[in-house]
C-alpha positions in Angstrom: 0.0 0.0 0.0 1.1 3.5 -0.8 1.7 5.9 2.0 -0.3 9.0 2.6 2.6 11.3 1.6 2.9 9.5 -1.8 -0.8 10.0 -2.6 -0.6 13.7 -1.7 2.5 14.1 -3.9 0.5 12.4 -6.9 -2.4 14.8 -6.3 -0.1 17.8 -6.4 1.5 16.5 -9.5 -1.8 16.2 -11.2 -2.7 19.8 -10.4 0.8 21.1 -11.1 1.2 23.7 -14.1 1.9 22.3 -17.5 5.6 23.6 -17.5 6.2 21.5 -14.3 4.7 18.5 -16.1 7.0 19.0 -19.1 10.0 19.3 -16.8 9.1 16.0 -15.3 8.9 14.4 -18.7 12.2 15.9 -19.8 14.0 14.9 -16.6 12.5 11.4 -16.6 15.8 9.7 -17.3 15.4 9.4 -21.2 16.3 12.1 -23.8 13.1 13.8 -24.6 12.3 17.4 -26.1 9.3 19.7 -26.1 7.4 19.7 -29.4 7.2 23.5 -29.2 10.9 23.8 -28.9 11.6 21.3 -31.7 9.2 23.4 -34.0 10.9 26.7 -33.1 14.5 25.5 -33.6 14.6 22.6 -36.0 11.7 23.4 -38.3 12.8 27.1 -38.8 16.3 26.0 -39.5 14.9 23.5 -42.1 12.7 26.2 -43.7 15.6 28.7 -43.9 17.8 26.0 -45.5 15.1 25.1 -48.2 14.6 28.7 -49.0 18.2 29.9 -49.2 19.9 26.7 -50.4 17.4 24.8 -52.6 14.3 26.4 -54.0 14.8 30.1 -54.7 17.4 31.6 -57.0 19.8 34.2 -56.1 19.4 37.7 -57.7 23.2 38.0 -58.4 23.6 35.1 -60.9 20.0 34.0 -61.2 20.9 30.4 -60.2 19.8 27.9 -57.5 22.6 26.2 -55.7 22.3 22.9 -57.5 22.4 24.8 -60.9 25.4 26.7 -59.8 27.3 23.6 -58.7 26.5 21.9 -62.0 27.8 24.7 -64.1 30.8 25.0 -61.9 31.6 21.2 -62.3 31.0 21.4 -66.1 33.5 24.3 -66.3 36.1 22.3 -64.4 35.6 19.3 -66.8 35.3 21.5 -70.0 37.7 20.6 -72.7 35.5 21.6 -75.6 34.0 18.1 -76.1 30.7 16.7 -75.0 30.7 14.8 -71.7 28.4 12.1 -70.5 25.8 13.5 -68.3 26.4 10.6 -65.8 30.0 11.8 -65.6 28.8 15.4 -65.0 26.5 14.3 -62.2 29.4 12.5 -60.6 31.6 15.5 -60.9 28.9 17.7 -59.2 28.4 15.3 -56.3 31.5 16.6 -54.3 29.8 20.0 -54.2 26.1 19.0 -53.7 25.0 17.4 -50.4 22.1 15.6 -52.0 21.5 12.6 -54.3 22.4 12.2 -57.9 18.8 12.2 -59.0 18.2 15.9 -58.1 21.5 16.8 -59.9 20.4 15.0 -63.1 16.9 16.5 -63.0 18.4 20.0 -62.7 20.9 19.3 -65.4 18.2 18.2 -67.8 16.0 21.2 -67.0 19.0 23.5 -67.7 19.7 21.7 -71.0 16.1 22.1 -72.2 16.3 25.9 -71.9 18.7 25.9 -74.9 20.9 28.8 -73.4 23.8 27.5 -71.3 24.2 23.8 -72.2 24.8 22.3 -75.7 22.9 19.0 -75.6 23.5 15.9 -77.6 21.2 12.8 -77.5 17.5 12.5 -76.4 17.0 15.3 -73.8 13.3 14.8 -73.8 10.7 17.2 -75.3 9.1 20.1 -73.5 6.2 20.0 -76.0 5.1 16.5 -75.4 6.4 16.0 -71.9 8.6 13.0 -72.9 11.4 12.5 -70.4 15.1 12.5 -71.3 17.1 9.3 -71.8 19.2 8.0 -68.9 22.4 10.0 -68.1 24.7 7.3 -69.6 23.2 7.8 -73.0 23.1 11.6 -73.3 26.0 14.2 -73.4 26.4 17.8 -72.7 28.9 20.7 -72.8 28.8 24.4 -72.1 27.8 26.7 -74.9 30.1 29.5 -76.1 27.7 32.0 -74.5 28.0 30.3 -71.1 31.7 30.3 -71.3 31.6 34.1 -72.1 29.3 35.4 -69.5 29.4 32.9 -66.5 32.9 32.4 -65.5 35.9 34.4 -64.4 37.9 32.9 -61.4 39.5 36.3 -60.7 36.2 38.0 -59.9 34.6 35.0 -58.1 34.1 34.8 -54.4 34.9 31.2 -53.2 33.7 29.2 -50.2 34.4 25.7 -48.9 32.0 23.0 -50.0 29.7 21.2 -47.6 32.4 18.7 -46.5 35.3 21.2 -46.6 37.2 19.1 -49.2 36.6 21.5 -52.2 35.9 25.1 -53.0 32.9 26.3 -54.8 31.7 29.7 -55.9 29.4 31.7 -53.7 27.8 33.2 -56.8 29.0 32.9 -60.4 30.1 36.3 -62.0 27.2 36.3 -64.5 27.4 39.4 -66.8 23.9 39.0 -68.2 20.3 39.1 -66.8 20.3 35.2 -66.8 17.5 34.8 -64.3 14.9 36.7 -66.5 16.2 34.9 -69.7 15.7 31.3 -68.3 13.0 31.9 -65.8 12.7 29.9 -62.5 10.3 28.0 -60.5 10.6 26.6 -57.0 8.5 25.7 -53.9 10.0 26.3 -50.5 8.6 26.2 -47.0 6.1 28.9 -46.7 6.6 30.6 -50.0 7.1 29.9 -53.8 8.9 31.5 -56.6 7.7 31.6 -60.2 9.7 33.8 -62.6 8.7 33.8 -66.2 11.2 33.6 -69.0 11.9 36.7 -71.2 13.3 37.3 -74.6 17.2 37.4 -74.9 17.3 40.4 -77.2 14.7 42.3 -75.3 16.6 41.8 -72.1 19.8 43.3 -73.7 17.8 46.2 -75.1 16.4 46.9 -71.7 19.8 46.8 -70.1 21.1 49.3 -72.6 18.0 51.5 -72.0 18.6 51.4 -68.3 22.3 52.3 -68.7 21.2 55.2 -70.8 18.6 56.4 -68.3 15.7 55.5 -70.5 12.5 53.7 -69.7 12.0 50.0 -70.7 9.3 47.4 -70.7 9.8 43.8 -70.1 7.3 41.2 -71.2 7.7 37.4 -71.0 8.6 35.2 -74.0 7.8 31.5 -73.7 9.8 28.8 -75.5 6.5 27.2 -76.6 5.3 30.3 -78.5 1.7 31.1 -78.6 -0.1 34.4 -77.8 0.1 36.3 -74.6 -2.0 39.0 -72.9 0.4 40.8 -70.6 -1.8 43.7 -69.6 -2.0 42.5 -66.1 1.6 41.2 -65.8 2.4 43.7 -63.0 6.1 43.4 -63.5 6.0 39.8 -62.4 4.9 40.6 -58.8 2.3 38.7 -56.8 -1.2 39.5 -57.9 -0.2 39.8 -61.6 -1.5 37.5 -64.3 -0.6 36.5 -67.8 -3.1 34.8 -70.1 -1.7 32.6 -72.8 -3.4 31.1 -75.8 -2.4 28.4 -78.2 -1.9 29.3 -81.9 -4.8 27.7 -83.7 -4.8 27.9 -87.4 -7.7 27.2 -89.7 -6.5 25.0 -92.6 -9.9 24.6 -94.2 -13.6 24.4 -93.0 -13.1 20.9 -91.6 -9.5 21.1 -90.1 -7.9 23.0 -87.3 -4.2 22.8 -86.4 -2.6 23.8 -83.1 1.0 24.9 -83.9 2.0 26.5 -80.7 0.9 25.6 -77.1 0.6 27.5 -73.9 3.7 27.6 -71.7 3.6 24.9 -68.9 1.3 22.6 -70.9 2.1 19.6 -72.9 0.4 18.3 -76.1 -0.9 15.4 -74.1 -2.5 17.6 -71.5 -4.1 19.8 -74.2 -5.5 16.7 -76.1 -6.9 15.4 -72.8 -8.7 18.7 -72.1 -10.1 18.8 -75.6 -11.4 15.2 -75.4 -13.0 16.0 -72.0 -14.6 19.1 -73.5 -15.9 17.0 -76.3 -17.3 14.5 -74.0 -19.1 17.1 -72.1 -20.7 18.4 -75.3 -18.9 21.8 -75.0 -17.3 21.3 -78.4 -17.9 18.8 -81.3 -15.0 17.3 -83.0 -14.7 14.3 -85.2 -11.0 13.3 -84.7 -7.9 14.5 -83.0 -4.3 13.5 -83.7 -0.9 14.5 -82.2 1.8 14.8 -84.8 4.3 16.8 -82.6 8.0 16.3 -83.2 10.3 19.3 -83.2 7.3 21.6 -83.4 3.9 21.2 -82.0 1.2 20.0 -84.3 -2.3 18.8 -83.1 -4.7 18.3 -85.9 -8.4 18.6 -85.1 -11.0 17.2 -87.6 -14.4 18.7 -87.5 -17.9 17.7 -88.7 -19.2 19.3 -91.9 -21.9 21.2 -90.0 -19.5 22.7 -87.4 -18.2 26.2 -87.8 -14.4 26.2 -87.4 -14.4 29.8 -86.2 -16.9 29.0 -83.4 -14.9 26.0 -82.5 -11.7 28.0 -82.1 -13.5 30.3 -79.6 -14.9 27.3 -77.8 -11.3 25.7 -77.5 -10.1 28.9 -75.9 -13.0 29.0 -73.5 -13.3 25.4 -72.4 -9.9 23.8 -72.8 -6.2 24.2 -71.9 -5.8 26.1 -75.2 -6.0 29.1 -73.0 -4.3 29.2 -69.5 -3.6 31.8 -67.0 -0.2 32.0 -65.2 0.3 33.9 -62.0 3.9 35.0 -61.6 5.4 35.4 -58.2 8.9 36.9 -58.5 10.8 35.9 -55.4 14.6 36.0 -55.2 17.4 35.8 -52.6 18.8 39.2 -52.0 20.8 40.4 -49.0 20.6 36.8 -47.6 16.8 36.8 -47.4 13.9 36.1 -49.8 12.4 39.3 -51.4 9.5 39.9 -53.7 10.6 42.4 -56.4 9.6 43.1 -60.0 11.3 42.0 -63.1 12.4 45.6 -63.8 14.2 45.7 -60.4 15.8 42.3 -61.2 17.1 43.7 -64.6 18.4 46.8 -63.0 20.2 44.8 -60.3 21.6 42.4 -62.8 22.7 45.3 -65.0 24.3 47.1 -62.1 26.1 43.8 -61.1 27.3 43.4 -64.7 28.7 47.0 -64.7 30.5 46.2 -61.5 31.9 42.9 -62.7 33.1 44.6 -65.9 34.7 47.3 -63.8 36.5 44.7 -61.6 37.7 42.9 -64.7 39.1 46.0 -66.2 40.9 47.0 -62.9 42.3 43.5 -62.6 43.5 43.6 -66.2 45.0 47.0 -65.6 46.8 45.7 -62.5 48.2 42.7 -64.4 49.4 45.0 -67.3 51.0 47.1 -64.7 52.8 44.2 -63.2 53.8 43.0 -66.6 55.0 46.6 -67.5 57.0 46.6 -64.2 58.9 43.3 -64.9 59.5 44.2 -68.7 60.9 47.5 -67.5 63.2 45.7 -65.0 64.5 43.4 -67.7 65.0 46.3 -70.1 67.1 48.2 -67.5 68.9 45.0 -66.4 70.1 44.1 -69.9 70.3 47.4 -71.6 72.7 48.8 -68.8 74.5 45.4 -68.5 73.7 45.2 -64.9 73.9 41.4 -65.3 77.7 41.7 -65.5 77.7 42.0 -61.7 76.8 38.3 -61.6 80.2 37.5 -63.3 82.1 38.5 -60.2 83.1 35.1 -58.8 84.8 36.7 -55.8 81.5 38.0 -54.3 79.0 35.7 -52.6 75.5 35.2 -54.1 74.0 37.4 -51.4 76.6 40.1 -52.2 75.9 39.8 -55.9 72.1 40.2 -55.3 72.7 43.2 -53.1 74.9 44.7 -55.8 72.3 44.1 -58.5 69.6 45.7 -56.4 71.8 48.7 -55.6 72.5 49.2 -59.3 68.8 48.8 -60.2 67.9 51.3 -57.6 69.8 54.0 -59.6 66.9 53.8 -62.1 64.1 53.7 -59.6 62.8 57.0 -61.0 61.9 55.1 -64.2 59.5 52.7 -62.4 56.0 53.1 -61.1 56.5 51.2 -57.9 59.3 50.1 -55.6 61.8 47.5 -56.7 61.7 44.6 -54.3 64.0 41.6 -53.5 61.4 39.4 -55.2 61.9 41.5 -58.4 65.7 41.0 -58.2 65.5 37.2 -57.6 63.2 37.0 -60.6 65.7 38.9 -62.8 68.8 37.0 -61.9 67.1 33.6 -62.4 66.8 34.2 -66.1 68.6 31.4 -68.1 72.0 32.4 -69.5 71.0 31.3 -73.0 68.2 33.8 -73.0 70.6 36.6 -72.1 72.4 36.2 -75.4 69.1 36.3 -77.3 67.6 39.3 -75.5 66.2 41.8 -77.9 66.1 45.4 -76.5 63.8 46.6 -79.4 61.3 43.8 -78.9 61.1 44.6 -75.2 60.7 48.3 -76.0 57.9 47.5 -78.4 56.3 45.2 -75.8 56.3 48.0 -73.2 54.9 50.4 -75.7 52.1 47.9 -76.5 51.4 47.4 -72.8 51.1 51.1 -72.2 48.7 51.4 -75.2 46.5 48.7 -73.7 46.6 50.4 -70.3 45.5 53.6 -71.9 42.6 51.8 -73.6 41.6 50.2 -70.3 41.7 53.5 -68.4 39.5 55.1 -71.1 37.0 52.3 -70.8 37.0 52.7 -67.0 36.4 56.5 -67.4 33.6 55.7 -69.8 32.4 52.6 -68.1 28.6 53.1 -69.0 29.4 53.4 -72.7 31.7 50.4 -72.4 29.0 48.3 -70.8 26.6 49.4 -73.5 29.0 48.2 -76.1 29.4 44.9 -74.3 25.7 44.2 -74.3 25.5 45.2 -78.0 28.3 42.7 -78.8 26.3 39.9 -77.0 23.3 40.8 -79.1 25.2 40.7 -82.3 26.9 37.3 -81.4 23.9 35.4 -80.0 20.8 37.4 -80.6 19.9 35.7 -83.9 19.6 32.4 -82.2 16.9 33.7 -79.8 14.0 35.4 -81.7 10.8 36.2 -79.9 8.5 33.3 -80.0 5.4 34.6 -78.2 3.3 37.3 -79.8 2.2 40.0 -77.3 -1.4 41.0 -78.1 -4.7 41.5 -76.4 -7.3 38.8 -76.9 -9.6 41.5 -78.4 -7.0 41.6 -81.4 -6.0 45.1 -80.3 -2.2 45.7 -80.4 -0.5 46.6 -77.2 -0.2 50.4 -77.0 3.4 51.6 -77.0 2.7 55.4 -76.5 1.0 57.1 -73.6 -0.5 60.4 -74.6 0.1 63.6 -72.5 -2.7 63.8 -70.0 -2.0 67.2 -68.4 -1.0 70.8 -69.1 1.8 72.8 -67.5 0.9 76.3 -66.2 3.1 79.0 -64.6 3.0 82.2 -62.7 6.2 83.8 -63.4 6.1 86.7 -60.9 4.7 84.7 -58.0 6.8 81.6 -58.6 4.2 78.9 -59.0 4.0 76.0 -61.4 1.5 73.2 -61.8 -1.1 71.5 -63.8 -4.1 73.2 -62.4 -5.0 76.5 -64.1 -7.7 77.0 -61.5 -5.4 76.8 -58.5 -2.7 79.1 -60.1 -3.7 82.7 -60.4 -2.9 84.5 -63.6 -1.8 81.1 -65.0 0.2 81.1 -68.2 0.1 77.9 -70.3 3.5 76.5 -71.1 3.1 73.1 -72.7 1.4 69.7 -72.6 2.9 67.2 -70.3 2.3 64.0 -68.4 1.5 63.7 -64.7 4.7 61.7 -64.2 7.0 64.3 -65.8 9.8 66.3 -64.2 9.8 70.1 -64.6 13.0 72.3 -64.9 12.6 75.8 -63.6 15.2 78.7 -64.1 15.0 81.7 -61.9 16.1 85.3 -62.7 19.2 85.1 -60.4 20.6 82.1 -62.4 19.4 79.4 -60.1 17.6 76.3 -61.4 16.1 73.2 -60.1 14.1 70.0 -61.1 10.7 69.4 -59.5 8.2 66.5 -59.8 5.1 67.8 -61.5 2.0 68.4 -59.3 -1.2 70.4 -59.4 0.4 73.5 -57.7 3.7 74.1 -56.1 5.8 77.1 -55.2 9.4 77.1 -56.6 10.7 80.7 -56.4 9.7 84.1 -57.5 10.8 85.7 -60.9 10.7 82.5 -62.9 12.4 83.0 -66.3 11.8 79.5 -67.9 9.9 76.3 -67.1 9.5 73.2 -69.3 9.4 69.4 -69.2 12.9 68.0 -68.4 14.1 65.0 -70.3 17.1 63.2 -68.7 19.9 62.1 -70.9 18.8 64.7 -73.4 22.1 65.8 -75.2 20.5 68.0 -77.8 18.7 70.6 -75.8 21.1 73.5 -75.2 20.7 76.5 -72.9 22.3 79.8 -74.0 22.8 82.2 -71.1 24.3 85.7 -70.6 24.7 86.6 -66.9 26.2 89.4 -64.8 28.7 88.2 -62.2 27.6 90.0 -59.0 26.2 93.5 -58.8 28.9 95.2 -60.8 30.9 92.4 -62.4 31.6 91.3 -65.9 28.9 89.9 -68.2 29.6 86.2 -69.1 28.1 84.0 -71.9 27.9 80.2 -71.8 26.2 77.3 -73.6 25.5 74.1 -71.7 23.4 71.0 -71.6 21.8 69.2 -68.8 21.5 65.4 -69.1 21.0 64.5 -65.5 20.6 66.4 -62.2 19.3 65.6 -58.8 15.6 66.5 -58.2 14.7 69.2 -55.6 18.3 70.4 -55.5 19.2 74.0 -56.5 22.0 74.6 -59.0 23.2 77.9 -60.6 24.4 79.0 -64.0 26.5 81.8 -62.5 29.7 81.7 -60.6 27.6 81.9 -57.3 28.5 85.5 -56.6 25.7 87.2 -54.6 23.5 89.6 -56.6 24.3 87.8 -59.9 21.5 87.9 -62.5 20.7 86.5 -65.9 20.5 89.2 -68.6 19.7 86.7 -71.4 18.3 83.2 -71.5 17.2 80.8 -74.3 16.4 77.1 -74.4 17.1 75.5 -77.8 15.8 72.0 -78.5 18.3 71.4 -81.3 21.3 73.4 -80.0 20.6 76.5 -81.9 22.8 79.5 -81.4 21.3 82.9 -81.8 22.9 86.3 -82.3 22.1 88.9 -79.6 22.4 92.7 -79.6 24.2 94.0 -76.5 23.6 97.6 -75.5 26.0 99.2 -73.0 25.4 101.9 -70.6 27.0 105.2 -71.8 30.4 105.9 -70.0 33.2 108.5 -70.6 35.6 107.4 -73.3 33.4 104.4 -74.2 32.9 104.8 -78.0 31.1 101.6 -79.0 27.9 101.3 -77.0 26.2 98.6 -79.1 27.7 95.4 -80.5 26.5 91.9 -81.6 27.5 88.7 -79.9 27.1 85.2 -81.6 26.5 82.4 -79.3 27.9 80.1 -82.0 31.4 81.3 -81.0 31.0 79.4 -77.7 31.4 75.7 -77.2 28.7 73.6 -75.6 30.0 72.6 -72.2 28.8 71.2 -68.8 26.5 73.0 -66.4 29.5 73.8 -64.2 31.4 75.8 -66.8 31.8 79.6 -66.0 31.6 80.7 -69.6 33.4 83.4 -71.6 33.5 87.2 -70.9 31.1 89.1 -73.3 31.9 92.5 -71.8 33.4 94.0 -68.7 31.2 97.2 -69.0 27.7 97.6 -67.5 25.0 96.3 -69.8 21.8 98.3 -70.2 19.9 95.7 -72.1 20.2 92.6 -74.4 18.0 92.0 -77.4 17.7 89.3 -80.0 19.4 90.3 -83.3 18.7 87.1 -85.2 17.6 83.5 -84.6 20.3 80.9 -84.9 20.6 77.5 -86.5 21.6 74.3 -84.9 25.3 73.8 -84.3 25.1 70.0 -83.9 23.1 69.1 -87.1 19.5 68.1 -87.5 17.5 65.5 -85.7 15.7 62.5 -87.1 11.9 62.6 -87.0 9.7 59.6 -87.3 5.9 59.5 -87.9 3.8 56.8 -86.0 0.8 56.1 -88.2 -1.0 54.3 -85.3 -1.5 57.5 -83.4 -0.8 60.1 -86.1 2.1 61.7 -84.1 5.7 62.4 -84.8 8.5 61.3 -82.4 12.3 61.1 -82.0 12.4 57.5 -80.6 12.4 55.6 -83.9 8.8 54.6 -83.9 7.2 54.5 -87.3 8.3 55.9 -90.6 11.4 58.0 -90.9 10.5 61.5 -92.3 14.2 62.7 -92.4 16.6 64.9 -90.6 15.2 68.3 -89.6 16.7 71.6 -88.6 14.7 73.8 -86.4 13.7 76.1 -89.3 12.5 73.2 -91.5 8.9 72.1 -91.6 6.6 69.0 -92.1 3.8 69.2 -94.6 0.7 67.1 -94.3 -1.9 66.6 -97.1 -5.3 65.3 -96.4 -7.8 63.6 -98.6 -10.4 66.4 -98.1 -7.9 68.8 -99.9 -6.5 70.5 -96.8 -2.8 70.9 -96.3 -0.8 72.5 -93.6 2.8 72.8 -92.4 4.1 72.5 -88.8 7.5 72.6 -87.0 9.1 69.2 -86.3 8.1 69.2 -82.6 7.6 65.8 -81.1 4.0 65.1 -79.8 2.2 67.0 -82.6 -0.9 65.3 -83.7 -2.0 65.4 -87.3 -5.7 65.6 -87.9 -7.6 64.4 -90.9 -7.2 61.5 -93.3 -3.7 61.9 -94.3 -2.7 61.2 -98.0 0.9 62.4 -97.6 3.2 63.6 -94.8 6.8 64.4 -95.4 9.5 67.0 -95.1 8.3 70.2 -96.7 10.1 71.3 -99.8 8.7 74.6 -101.5 10.2 73.6 -104.8 8.6 70.1 -104.9 6.0 69.6 -107.7 2.9 67.6 -107.0 0.4 66.3 -109.6 -3.3 66.0 -108.6 -6.4 64.4 -110.2 -9.7 65.6 -108.8 -13.3 65.8 -109.8 -15.2 69.0 -109.6 -18.8 69.5 -108.4 -20.1 69.0 -112.0 -18.4 65.6 -112.3 -15.6 66.7 -114.7 -12.0 65.4 -114.0 -9.2 67.9 -113.7 -5.5 67.6 -113.4 -3.2 70.3 -111.9 0.5 70.6 -111.1 1.5 72.8 -108.3 3.9 73.6 -105.4 3.0 74.4 -101.8 3.9 77.2 -99.6 4.5 77.3 -95.8 1.4 78.0 -93.7 2.1 77.1 -90.1 -0.8 79.1 -88.7 -3.7 78.1 -91.0 -5.0 75.4 -93.3 -5.2 75.8 -97.0 -7.0 73.8 -99.7 -4.9 72.3 -102.6 -7.9 70.8 -104.6 -10.3 73.7 -105.4 -12.1 76.5 -103.6 -15.3 75.2 -105.1 -17.6 73.1 -102.9 -18.2 69.6 -104.0 -14.7 68.9 -105.5 -13.5 65.5 -104.6 -9.9 64.0 -104.4 -9.0 61.2 -106.8 -5.2 60.7 -106.7 -2.0 62.5 -105.8 1.2 61.9 -107.6 4.9 62.8 -107.0 6.6 61.4 -110.0 9.1 63.7 -111.9 7.5 62.9 -115.3 3.9 61.9 -114.4 1.6 60.3 -116.9 -2.2 59.7 -116.9 -4.2 56.9 -118.5 -7.7 58.3 -119.6 -10.6 55.9 -120.1 -13.5 57.2 -122.1 -17.3 56.5 -121.7 -18.7 54.2 -124.5 -21.9 56.0 -125.7 -22.7 53.9 -128.8 -20.5 55.7 -131.2 -17.1 54.6 -132.4 -15.3 53.0 -129.5 -12.5 55.2 -128.0 -9.3 53.6 -127.0 -7.7 54.6 -123.7 -5.3 57.6 -124.0 -2.0 58.2 -122.1 -1.3 61.9 -121.4 2.1 63.3 -120.6 1.2 65.6 -117.7 4.2 67.8 -118.1 3.3 68.7 -121.6 -0.4 69.0 -120.8 -0.2 71.5 -118.0 2.4 73.8 -116.5 3.4 74.1 -112.8 1.2 76.7 -111.1 0.1 77.7 -107.6 -1.9 75.3 -105.5 -4.8 77.8 -105.8 -5.1 77.3 -109.6 -8.1 75.2 -110.7 -6.1 73.2 -113.1 -7.0 71.8 -116.6 -10.0 69.6 -117.5 -8.8 66.2 -118.8 -11.6 66.1 -121.4 -15.3 65.3 -122.0 -17.0 61.9 -121.7 -14.2 60.7 -119.4 -15.1 57.6 -117.4 -11.8 57.4 -115.4 -8.5 59.0 -115.2 -5.6 57.5 -113.1 -1.9 58.1 -112.8 0.2 55.4 -114.5 3.8 54.5 -114.7 6.0 57.6 -115.0 7.5 58.5 -118.4 11.3 58.0 -118.9 12.8 61.3 -120.2 16.2 63.0 -120.2 16.5 65.9 -117.8 15.9 69.1 -119.9 15.9 72.7 -118.9 12.4 74.0 -118.0 10.4 75.7 -120.7 8.8 79.0 -119.7 5.1 79.7 -120.0 5.5 82.0 -123.1 7.3 79.1 -124.9 4.5 76.6 -124.2 2.9 75.0 -127.3 -0.7 74.3 -128.0 -2.1 70.9 -127.1 -4.0 69.1 -129.9 -6.1 66.1 -130.4 -6.6 65.3 -126.8 -10.0 63.8 -127.4 -11.7 62.5 -130.5 -13.6 65.4 -132.2 -12.4 68.0 -129.8 -9.4 70.3 -129.9 -8.2 71.8 -126.7 -5.7 74.6 -126.5 -4.2 76.4 -123.5 -3.5 80.2 -123.2 -0.8 81.4 -121.0 -3.1 84.2 -119.9 -5.7 81.8 -118.7 -5.0 80.7 -115.1 -7.7 78.1 -114.8 -9.9 76.7 -117.6 -8.7 75.5 -121.0 -10.3 77.0 -124.1 -12.5 74.7 -126.1 -13.2 75.4 -129.8 
């Protein structure tokens, strides 16, 4: 029987707190742990390991650890020939603490991306889902692209492998946005990563645009092709969505062929979904076959009474011919998982590439410096016969080395760094047979060659951004042709993706009070400046010479006495500012020309020297670097004879914003006026016309209109007869149904066929005149005249077809327009082609030798234009021909 004390102790134990119960269990003689502690310590360690070391790629090189170790092992084994995959898996095992199956699967996935690994054998098929053959049957090697962009031991950070027996890279020095090119997918503990692949060439273009400070847009490109709607892509972040459709072609009314499939699906999965939809009665098909090999080909046979167009819509709506993918861009950055957009990944990759290239150049420069140092040592050593000291047998070896070093130190001023004992030992160890063959001239040439290479590397380091752009450009030229875009980006309403965002706001200013903004109601006495976007930056210049960049808003105060405000474009090297300013209250007047490519927002700068009470006397902003001539009027002073003189800004060089400028005059200036407008000092700028939105631009979208100076114009001719000219300012919208838009040439001759209100066909030849502020009519001032055709040929010809009214048939007639009518003003009515004309159209131009033009007084009478009718033309008659 138990004692009373033992029973009381059991009762107390039953009523004890839970923590005391756990302590009893833990201290019960066997090794036991709390479940809560196990979860807190072990599970979190496991989750962190899976996230950081297995499932999520690193932002630096875009690789998971297993992929990085595979590529590192392949580089160690690389001899230019294909290696058995089984051998590559074995070579990776010392670096990867997991089984060979995971390595082989990762290697096959890398090979199927067709970017880093050159495959040989049956590597499976991403279209059909067929697996690859066993590792002993297939082979692989690194591609030239992989060898060029992935490896450089000198810039690689190394760490011991999991067992401490080998060294592996922390990250590969990848000089390319590899993560976005290949894409990645992984499931970790508590999170997942899904990064879609992008086009090789577009990634390079985006990197170049980022280096230039320009905007860029990244859209996915899938190896299986198809159509994609990326309107909700959301930069690849969580919450985004990409809809992908198969490419379904209608061969005939009974046959459809699927030639491209959605990314992530196989032809077998698509066929299964089609058969299930057919079984449920959602679609009706007679037969389906899979003929996929290198390219997808699913053939669908329809019944005779089934509409193929309706079936295509049904396939998209009810089967896997349309799928939706939700990206989730998660990467390892700063030793933890982060969700960032694909644009941020590209920027980080481009910045990393720039840094790696800088380090490579610095290492190369250091190596060349060491080589230069040793070659210079050799040159001095042999050219001055210092090696003769070694022929002194009486001295010991240490004494000879000391004597050699002492002799070499006499020339220490010729070297870039200190001569060390190691340098001396390296010199004296040179074989005697090489001493006799030493060529001073060859060494001198070698040193000169090294110095030339050093100069080139220093230049590249000083212009690192331009060098990086050329690096990306060379990658595109070498490998871009192998990676064309396979997925077509469209909306599923068959509307092309918009590439231009129209201006959605207007910029207003109150100069005296110092306000700028987009709200004319909030700004008193608002003065309209220009159209803008609500995401633009505005540059503002003040009377005292200060200027700043501000983010646009509805209304904000900048500073009183605003001289100039406009939309600021970063990296704009053409817009030039011409300034004349007085240094201080009574100082000299300086003139300067400068550009602003990039400055910090909300920070104040100045065009002057910074002297108090300085002020701008003249300011102009020139979009094409025009240089005007100004008239400078001085205040009268004793012994000052010339009070007025001209100053041409073209005499000044265009420099940076920090330049002081040149002195215009040391005397007090009363006022400065414009003498004459200037012309561009850096040449014209190319202008393109985008027919989708009827606007001109400088970004290369659309049709090239030519190179324009600021004084030149664009002419637009519309089908309703209206024409007008306009300056080549980007953003101008051209209204009307355009027939022709081009660079205006006042001497260009146009030929026109039109029909008047009575139904008669007229022809006229004319030139246009500049009319920036109004619209003119080039057809006729009469109401009811309709346009037929406009022609620009040098020697135009017209084919006239006559009406057949039962009389003798009239054959079509060809008219030489140059002989038929002279060149006149666009206001002239022109000349009637004839009577009973059914149709008149321009035909192939005539072939003539270039002759001097004939004056109106020398024109000859036209005869026999139409059967039974003679038509002559009098030089005094501006419009109508005379019939007799």
